[in-house]
BALUM-360771 format. One record per residue (C-alpha): x, y, z; residue in three letters. Coordinates in steps of 0.25 Angstrom, whole numbers, always signed. Layout:
# BALUM-360771
x/y/z/code
X/Y/Z/ALA
...
END
This chain:
# BALUM-360771
x/y/z/code
-114/-36/+19/MET
-112/-22/+13/LYS
-123/-15/+6/ASN
-120/-7/-7/VAL
-130/+2/-14/LEU
-129/+4/-29/ILE
-137/+15/-35/LEU
-134/+13/-50/ALA
-139/+14/-64/ASN
-133/+14/-78/GLY
-123/+6/-85/ASN
-112/+7/-75/ILE
-122/+3/-64/ALA
-126/-9/-72/LYS
-111/-14/-74/HIS
-108/-11/-59/PHE
-120/-20/-54/VAL
-116/-31/-64/LYS
-103/-31/-57/TRP
-110/-33/-44/LEU
-117/-45/-49/GLY
-103/-51/-52/LYS
-98/-48/-38/SER
-94/-58/-28/ARG
-95/-49/-16/ILE
-107/-54/-9/TYR
-104/-46/+4/SER
-111/-33/-3/ASN
-126/-31/-4/GLN
-129/-22/-17/TYR
-141/-14/-18/TYR
-142/-9/-32/ILE
-152/+2/-36/ASN
-158/+0/-50/CYS
-170/+0/-58/CYS
-176/-14/-62/GLN
-171/-12/-77/GLN
-157/-10/-71/ASP
-158/-21/-62/LYS
-160/-31/-74/GLU
-148/-26/-80/CYS
-139/-26/-68/PHE
-137/-41/-64/THR
-144/-53/-59/LYS
-149/-54/-45/THR
-138/-56/-35/ILE
-140/-58/-20/ASP
-132/-46/-15/ASN
-139/-36/-25/ILE
-152/-29/-22/THR
-158/-21/-32/TYR
-166/-8/-28/ILE
-173/+3/-36/ASP
-173/+17/-30/ILE
-170/+31/-34/ASP
-157/+34/-28/PRO
-160/+49/-30/THR
-171/+48/-20/SER
-166/+50/-6/ASN
-178/+43/+0/LEU
-176/+30/-8/ARG
-161/+30/-6/LEU
-162/+33/+9/LYS
-173/+22/+11/THR
-163/+12/+5/LEU
-151/+17/+12/MET
-159/+16/+25/ASP
-162/+2/+23/GLU
-148/-3/+18/VAL
-135/+2/+23/GLU
-126/+3/+11/PHE
-110/+3/+12/SER
-109/+9/-2/THR
-118/+15/-12/ILE
-114/+16/-27/PHE
-120/+27/-35/VAL
-119/+23/-50/VAL
-129/+32/-57/LEU
-129/+37/-71/GLU
-136/+50/-69/ASP
-128/+61/-62/LYS
-139/+68/-55/LEU
-145/+55/-50/GLU
-131/+50/-45/ALA
-129/+64/-37/LYS
-142/+63/-30/PHE
-140/+49/-27/THR
-127/+52/-20/TYR
-133/+64/-12/LYS
-145/+55/-7/ASN
-135/+44/-3/ILE
-127/+55/+5/ARG
-139/+61/+11/PHE
-143/+47/+16/ILE
-129/+42/+20/ASP
-117/+51/+20/ASP
-107/+40/+23/LYS
-111/+28/+14/VAL
-100/+26/+3/PHE
-104/+29/-11/ILE
-98/+25/-24/VAL
-103/+36/-35/PHE
-101/+33/-49/VAL
-100/+46/-58/SER
-98/+49/-72/LYS
-98/+64/-69/TRP
-84/+70/-68/ASP
-89/+83/-61/GLU
-96/+75/-50/LEU
-89/+74/-36/SER
-92/+72/-22/PHE
-86/+75/-9/ASP
-89/+62/-2/ASP
-78/+53/+5/GLU
-88/+42/+5/ASN
-90/+42/-10/LEU
-82/+35/-21/ASN
-84/+43/-34/LEU
-82/+34/-46/LEU
-80/+43/-59/ASN
-83/+34/-71/ILE
-75/+42/-80/ASN
-63/+41/-71/GLU
-65/+26/-69/VAL
-65/+24/-84/MET
-53/+33/-87/ALA
-45/+26/-76/SER
-49/+12/-82/SER
-45/+17/-96/LEU
-32/+23/-91/TYR
-28/+9/-85/GLU
-30/+3/-99/LYS
-19/+12/-104/LEU
-5/+5/-106/PRO
+5/+7/-95/ASN
-5/+11/-85/VAL
-5/+2/-72/PRO
-18/-4/-67/LEU
-21/+0/-52/ILE
-31/-5/-42/ALA
-41/+7/-40/LYS
-50/+0/-30/ASN
-40/-7/-21/ILE
-32/-1/-10/GLY
-30/+14/-12/LEU
-33/+13/-27/GLY
-22/+22/-30/LYS
-13/+13/-37/GLY
-7/+5/-26/GLU
-12/-8/-32/ILE
-8/-9/-47/MET
-8/-20/-58/GLU
+5/-20/-67/ILE
+6/-28/-80/LEU
+21/-33/-83/ILE
+24/-30/-97/PRO
+34/-38/-105/LEU
+47/-32/-104/GLY
+44/-26/-90/SER
+56/-25/-80/SER
+47/-32/-70/PHE
+45/-45/-80/ALA
+52/-57/-76/PHE
+55/-52/-62/ARG
+52/-59/-49/HIS
+43/-51/-40/VAL
+53/-51/-28/GLY
+64/-45/-37/ALA
+56/-32/-40/ILE
+57/-21/-30/SER
+44/-18/-23/HIS
+46/-12/-10/ARG
+34/-3/-12/LYS
+25/-12/-20/TRP
+22/-26/-22/LYS
+17/-36/-32/ILE
+5/-43/-26/VAL
+0/-51/-38/ALA
+3/-55/-52/ILE
-7/-59/-63/TYR
-1/-68/-74/ARG
-9/-75/-84/GLN
-22/-73/-77/GLU
-16/-79/-64/LYS
-14/-71/-51/GLN
+0/-73/-44/ILE
+4/-69/-30/PHE
+19/-66/-33/PRO
+30/-70/-24/THR
+44/-64/-25/ASN
+48/-75/-35/ASN
+36/-72/-44/THR
+41/-68/-58/MET
+34/-56/-65/ILE
+31/-59/-79/GLN
+27/-51/-91/PRO
+11/-49/-92/ASN
+10/-51/-77/ASP
+1/-41/-70/ARG
+6/-37/-56/LEU
-3/-32/-45/ILE
+6/-23/-37/VAL
+3/-15/-24/ILE
+11/-3/-19/GLY
+12/+12/-18/ASN
+5/+18/-31/PRO
+17/+27/-35/LEU
+27/+15/-34/VAL
+17/+6/-42/LEU
+17/+16/-53/GLU
+32/+15/-54/GLU
+32/+0/-53/VAL
+22/+0/-65/TYR
+31/+9/-73/LYS
+43/-1/-70/ARG
+35/-13/-74/VAL
+32/-7/-88/ASN
+46/-3/-91/LYS
+53/-12/-101/ARG
+66/-20/-98/GLN
+78/-12/-100/GLY
+76/-2/-88/VAL
+84/-9/-77/PHE
+84/-7/-65/PRO
+69/-8/-67/GLU
+61/-13/-60/PRO
+69/-11/-48/PHE
+70/+4/-50/GLY
+74/+15/-60/ARG
+88/+21/-56/ASN
+102/+17/-51/LEU
+108/+20/-37/TYR
+123/+20/-35/LEU
+128/+20/-21/LEU
+143/+25/-21/VAL
+152/+23/-9/ASP
+160/+36/-9/MET
+171/+30/-1/GLU
+176/+23/-13/GLN
+187/+28/-22/LYS
+183/+39/-31/ARG
+186/+31/-44/GLU
+177/+20/-39/GLU
+165/+29/-36/ILE
+166/+36/-49/LEU
+167/+22/-56/SER
+154/+17/-49/GLN
+147/+30/-52/ILE
+151/+29/-67/ASN
+146/+15/-68/GLU
+133/+18/-61/ALA
+131/+30/-71/ILE
+134/+20/-83/PHE
+124/+10/-78/LEU
+113/+21/-76/SER
+116/+26/-90/ASN
+114/+12/-96/LYS
+101/+9/-89/LEU
+88/+16/-95/VAL
+82/+28/-88/LYS
+90/+26/-74/THR
+96/+36/-65/LYS
+108/+35/-56/LEU
+107/+39/-42/PHE
+121/+39/-34/ILE
+121/+39/-19/ARG
+135/+42/-13/LEU
+138/+35/+0/LEU
+150/+38/+10/LYS
+154/+51/+4/VAL
+168/+56/+8/VAL
+171/+67/-2/ASP
+161/+78/-6/ILE
+169/+80/-19/GLU
+166/+66/-24/ASP
+151/+69/-21/ILE
+152/+81/-30/ASN
+159/+74/-41/GLU
+148/+63/-41/ILE
+137/+73/-40/LYS
+142/+80/-53/SER
+137/+67/-60/LEU
+122/+70/-57/GLU
+113/+72/-69/ASN
+99/+68/-72/ASP
+103/+53/-71/ASN
+112/+54/-59/ILE
+110/+58/-45/GLU
+119/+58/-33/VAL
+116/+57/-19/PHE
+125/+57/-7/VAL
+124/+50/+7/THR
+133/+58/+17/TYR
+129/+50/+29/ASN
+131/+35/+29/ASP
+119/+33/+38/ASP
+110/+39/+28/ASP
+114/+29/+16/ILE
+102/+20/+17/PHE
+93/+31/+19/GLN
+98/+39/+7/ASP
+97/+26/-1/ILE
+83/+24/+3/ASP
+79/+38/-1/PHE
+86/+36/-15/ASP
+79/+22/-17/MET
+65/+29/-14/SER
+67/+41/-23/GLN
+75/+36/-35/HIS
+69/+23/-40/GLU
+83/+16/-38/ILE
+83/+2/-46/GLY
+98/-1/-45/LEU
+109/+0/-34/PHE
+123/+3/-39/ILE
+134/+1/-29/LEU
+148/-6/-25/THR
+149/-20/-20/ARG
+156/-14/-7/SER
+143/-6/-4/ILE
+134/-18/-7/PHE
+142/-28/+1/LYS
+139/-20/+14/GLN
+127/-27/+20/SER
+120/-14/+24/LYS
+120/-9/+9/TYR
+117/-23/+3/LYS
+105/-26/+12/ASN
+100/-12/+11/TYR
+101/-10/-4/ILE
+96/-25/-6/GLY
+83/-21/+1/SER
+80/-12/-11/PHE
+79/-24/-21/ASN
+86/-16/-32/ARG
+97/-21/-42/PRO
+111/-18/-37/ILE
+123/-15/-46/TYR
+137/-18/-40/LEU
+149/-12/-46/PHE
+160/-22/-51/GLY
+175/-21/-54/GLU
+171/-21/-68/GLU
+163/-8/-73/SER
+150/-9/-79/LEU
+155/+0/-91/PHE
+163/-12/-96/ASN
+152/-23/-95/ILE
+145/-29/-106/HIS
+139/-41/-100/LYS
+129/-45/-89/ALA
+130/-59/-82/VAL
+120/-65/-74/LEU
+123/-78/-66/LEU
+113/-89/-65/MET
+105/-90/-52/GLY
+92/-94/-46/GLU
+81/-94/-56/GLU
+72/-85/-48/ALA
+83/-74/-47/GLU
+87/-76/-61/MET
+73/-73/-66/GLU
+71/-62/-57/SER
+82/-54/-62/LEU
+82/-58/-76/SER
+75/-45/-82/THR
+84/-36/-75/SER
+96/-44/-80/VAL
+91/-42/-94/PHE
+87/-28/-92/ASP
+101/-23/-86/ILE
+108/-31/-97/SER
+100/-24/-108/GLU
+102/-11/-102/SER
+117/-12/-100/LEU
+118/-19/-114/LYS
+125/-31/-107/LEU
+126/-45/-113/GLU
+118/-54/-103/LEU
+123/-67/-99/THR
+116/-77/-90/LEU
+127/-86/-83/CYS
+123/-100/-79/ASP
+136/-104/-72/TYR
+135/-117/-65/ASN
+147/-125/-60/PRO
+138/-138/-61/GLU
+134/-135/-75/GLY
+119/-137/-71/ASP
+112/-127/-80/PHE
+98/-134/-81/GLU
+94/-127/-68/GLU
+95/-113/-74/THR
+88/-116/-87/ALA
+75/-109/-83/LYS
+83/-96/-80/ILE
+90/-97/-93/VAL
+77/-98/-100/ASP
+72/-86/-92/HIS
+83/-77/-97/TYR
+83/-82/-111/GLU
+68/-79/-111/SER
+70/-65/-106/LEU
+81/-63/-116/SER
+72/-66/-128/ARG
+61/-57/-121/LEU
+70/-45/-120/TYR
+78/-47/-132/GLY
+91/-47/-124/PHE
+101/-58/-125/ASN
+106/-67/-113/VAL
+118/-76/-114/ASN
+116/-89/-106/ILE
+130/-94/-101/GLU
+131/-108/-95/LYS
+144/-112/-88/LYS
+148/-123/-78/ARG
+157/-113/-70/VAL
+157/-106/-56/ASN
+148/-94/-58/PRO
+157/-85/-49/ILE
+170/-88/-56/LYS
+164/-87/-70/GLU
+157/-73/-66/LEU
+171/-68/-61/LEU
+177/-72/-75/SER
+168/-63/-82/LYS
+172/-49/-86/ASP
+164/-36/-88/ALA
+150/-42/-84/VAL
+139/-36/-76/LEU
+135/-47/-66/HIS
+120/-47/-63/ILE
+115/-55/-51/ALA
+102/-57/-43/PRO
+102/-49/-30/TYR
+97/-58/-19/ASN
+98/-61/-4/LYS
+110/-70/-7/GLU
+118/-58/-11/ILE
+114/-50/+1/SER
+119/-60/+11/ASN
+133/-57/+14/SER
+141/-68/+21/SER
+156/-73/+21/TRP
+149/-87/+18/LEU
+146/-81/+3/ASN
+161/-85/+0/PHE
+157/-100/+1/PHE
+144/-99/-6/SER
+142/-104/-20/THR
+131/-95/-23/GLN
+135/-84/-33/LEU
+126/-73/-26/SER
+135/-75/-14/LYS
+147/-70/-22/HIS
+141/-59/-31/LEU
+146/-47/-22/LEU
+160/-53/-22/SER
+162/-53/-37/ILE
+166/-39/-39/LYS
+171/-40/-54/LYS
+158/-37/-60/HIS
+147/-27/-58/PRO
+135/-34/-52/LEU
+120/-31/-54/LEU
+111/-37/-43/LEU
+97/-38/-46/ILE
+87/-41/-35/PRO
+80/-54/-34/VAL
+72/-62/-24/GLU
+80/-73/-17/GLY
END
């Protein structure tokens, strides 16, 4: 049982004591100093509240009480400035270690006391009003460090986080620990879908959470959010010169199409300094070029770039990505990956998405609409089934049609009784969008015999391929 002394008067004191009367914490014993008139206004008699009547500015009376009872905390909630100051001095004269909570409405009042918590009413009220402003995150002040490492975030309609699964959102430095939806609390798993008007309780580094809050409140049309802001091109300098320049031009084209993105280029396996200078000449406010001279430093350099430049999309060749060390390493960042195809993005006007597992299709849906809208591509959801069984995918079709109406962006639903791989290969000038999951990451010669589309994606070189991370 901890003893708490409350030296209080005035309206704030009355409201505070009423809250005590509602408290379910029975392990505290409260000693409340008030006159008989205030006692009647405070609350009904409760077992763990004892009312006393002393003058706290009297050192003798206060010492007598503190000698009789050992208090762990003393609250000073007095309306008169002089009375409050004398009360504080008396407490410190009697006990220089007891913890004091001092409520002040006087801005010039300050104390040099490590065992005192000074609550300025004006600051508390200003902070509360500030949090009522639009686009201001709500942070927990009295939990943890109280510096913003615990935050509540409302998901607005049109947010890049809406209709995404928790596990598909990058959160190496922050976590979603709870979701509040329709007055119910949800402890999310990786497969929990975030919906508009959800309130997320997130925990992490305060600076990271500030950026997360900004991302949540950005509307659709800002791909590669919510994964990050900028594009990251890895260039193998051992390729032919025309291939290198083609990839750089395509990456620049993609960056220009996406809103407010910057392109970072990392040159690998450099063989000719003149080539570096030529590429460096492309640098401007929206393009930066970095060079890795030592192969042993590649991953260290990529790590640094990822930490400094808000990378949201990797751009690279299939030949690089097929190498296990790159595939596993890049995959660990949980970012979308754009792989060049034999057909250039310059000439593409359609995006296709082949039907897959329900959870994966829902997880990547908002990104699919986002990238299609940003690049002004006609979007087609392809339900290709050799058996002709389209009933199993009805929920997925409903989901995409609902988003189509929500975002005002048309989606074509194409149902055919065909082999999906052959049908995909027959198409020309399309961007192929697909979920990026563990199945793609697993390389094996047995993939040749698999009927799963994900096992064959990297071997289809015709189309540029955009892989969007999902759980699975």
